[in-house]
C-alpha positions, 0 to 999 in steps of 0.5 A: 526587298533589299534588306530581306536580301541583305539579311539573306546573303549576309547570313554566314550560317544558314542562308541556304540549306544543302538539302535545298540545293539540287545535285545532278546524280552521276556515277556511284552518286545517286543523291539529287540534293547536296545534303543526301549527296554529302551524306552518301560520300561519308557512308561510301568511305567505308569499304565497300564489297560489290557483290552478286545479290542471290538472296531471292528478292531485291535488296535495299540500303539498310537491309541485312545479308551474309556473303558466301564465295561461289566458286562459279560466280564469286561473292554472293549476298544471301538472306540469313535463315537465323541468328546463327554464327554461321551466317553472322560471321559473314554478315553485311549491310547493303549500302547500295542496293539492287534487283535479285541477281543484280550487283549490290554494294555491302560493308562490314564496317562502320555506322548505319541506320539498319532495319530492325524487327520485333521490339525496338532496340534501346541505346546500347542493346546488343543486335543479332540477325533477325527475320526478313534481312533485318536485326533484333535486339538481344540484351546480352552478349553472344558470339551471334552478336553483329552490331550495338545500338548506338541510339534507340530505334524507331519507325523500323530503323535503328542506328547502329555500329556493326560489329563483325569482326572479332579480335584475339586478345592474349591475356593471362590473369592472377586469378583462375576461373575454377580453382577448386582445392578439393578431391571432386567426384562427378559434378552434382549437388543438390540440397535444401536451404537450412538457415538464412543468417541475413545478407548474402549468406546461407546454410545448406543440408546436402541431399545428394552429390558432391558438395566440394563443387560448391567450394573455390580456392578463394573469392576472387575466382573469376568464375562464380558458380550458379546456384539455382533454387528449384523451388523459387525458379531463380538464381543466385552466384556463389562467392565463396563456401565453407564446407565445414560449416555448410556456408555459402556466401553469395555475390550479393544478399540472398534473392527476395522470396528465397525461404528455409526448406527451399530446394537448391542445386548446381545443375544447368537448367539449360545444358541438361545432358548427363552421363551417370551422375555427372551434370553440367554446371554452369558458371559466369565470368564477372570480372577482367573478361570485357562486355564485348567478349564473344569467347574465353580462350582457357587452359584446362588442367585436369588430374584423376587420381584413380583411372580415365575420366574426362572434363567437358566445357560446352557454351551456355545452351542446349547440349550439342556434341559438335560444341563441346571441347574434351579434356580427358585424363590420359594418365592416372595421377598426372595432370592432363592440359588442353587449351580451347575455346568456348563461346560466351553467352551472357558471360556464361558457359558449362562444364561437366566433370566424369570422374573415375570415383568418389573424390578422385578429380581435380579440376583447374580452368585458367584464362589465356585470352578472349575473341572481342567483337570489333568493328 
């Protein structure tokens, strides 16, 4: 007996598990054992916001809400209706829950166990607001992202780092996003694959539109135009084009299954809005912009030698006029410069040029900064 006691009292590392020692709940600490009380203290080091729960039901720790200021009652917590930026910009995790119309405590910073819905997130997955006060996984970065999975989810909960903030970063690159050396017509091109010499190279035949849009000043441009194979239903990124020989070099080998006579286009299959002969094109930024960038700040320089023309920049999604940035050519033959912020979705955005005439426009887009998701 004494040997067992001596062994127990002499154990310097595991004599008494903290979870086996009782704690009397008091103040804001509700845990009834020392281990949980320490965990609760660590959690509550994060800045907590006391808000009125008007979500329509009781909320518990680990659920997601969004906060809104109501003039008559102050800050309130509500249930998000969707993953929209409207809700995600004010998203918060419940730290100390409570009944509907009671005060609860939430935070927008830190690492927490959060409830998820749908497929269990993998480590590194982006998280957006999901159904019923949960998060759901997303495989790409976008403005709606509110957290990132720090470990694989299991049993309905995922260890996640909140990313509800956005840090603006001023940045200037030696490389442009778009810099086309040609006088351009309306943004459009359709053709067919003529030959497949091997590797990343293909040659093409022109069916319609302006092949000048395939070109770039050099392969180091940050924005890569997306080439869509309508026959196969798959994409590739253009690195460089030599119009004189109808030769396209892709950023990687020609995708498997692509064949001669396949129809190719640069028209966006996501943002299908069109004016006259002008279509939205998709560009993907492959370098220099951080993986957690919600948006890019760009300077658009636009000139048209014929008359009034316009550029529209838009997120990589279905067209909505309220989301479009507009750059008109105000004076014939003179550059118009506009600085705007464009949300990135999977590092992509769309652009449409409505030229005055055939081969009258010059379009340049330069990177000036980005908005990065932050804790």
